[in-house]
Phi, psi and omega in degrees: 000135177277161178254133183286320178249141171284165176293333173294320177295322176295319177302309181291326180296330182258008176054043184261155172295159184296338187261015178293147184313106183298328176300317181291321176299316177296321177297318180292324177300310181296322180295312181298317182291324175298314182303313186293320180296316180297321185280338182245343186074015186221140178266088179297332183290345180270351178287146179299323171240122186285131177304125179300329176291325178295315179301313181299317183295319182292326176295315176299317183299312185291326176296316183296318183292311185294309188274352172255014184298327184263010179136180184299132176235104184296336180287341182231039172262105180253026186304309178301308182300316182295315180296320178298314179299319178299321178296316177299315179297326179293323179295318180296319176301316178296320175298318181292323180292330183273357179279000000 
């Protein structure tokens, strides 16, 4: 499975310093990519050019996971936006699979 976000993109999305644990950043990247693949049935991380909507969904997912790790955080509740992006990504996945 390909990864939608690089560890550097995860670091920037979470506003973290350059010396933050790279293993944790990689874990978040893999988790987001796996989540999107399972919800859409398509591995957007394996594409030569990553779909911008997949990138946005992955960023929302890692932010919601990271900032909500200690409980619900309304400032980082991306449920509605993430669900909307997943619907669009499902359509794109269907188009790519039928080609």
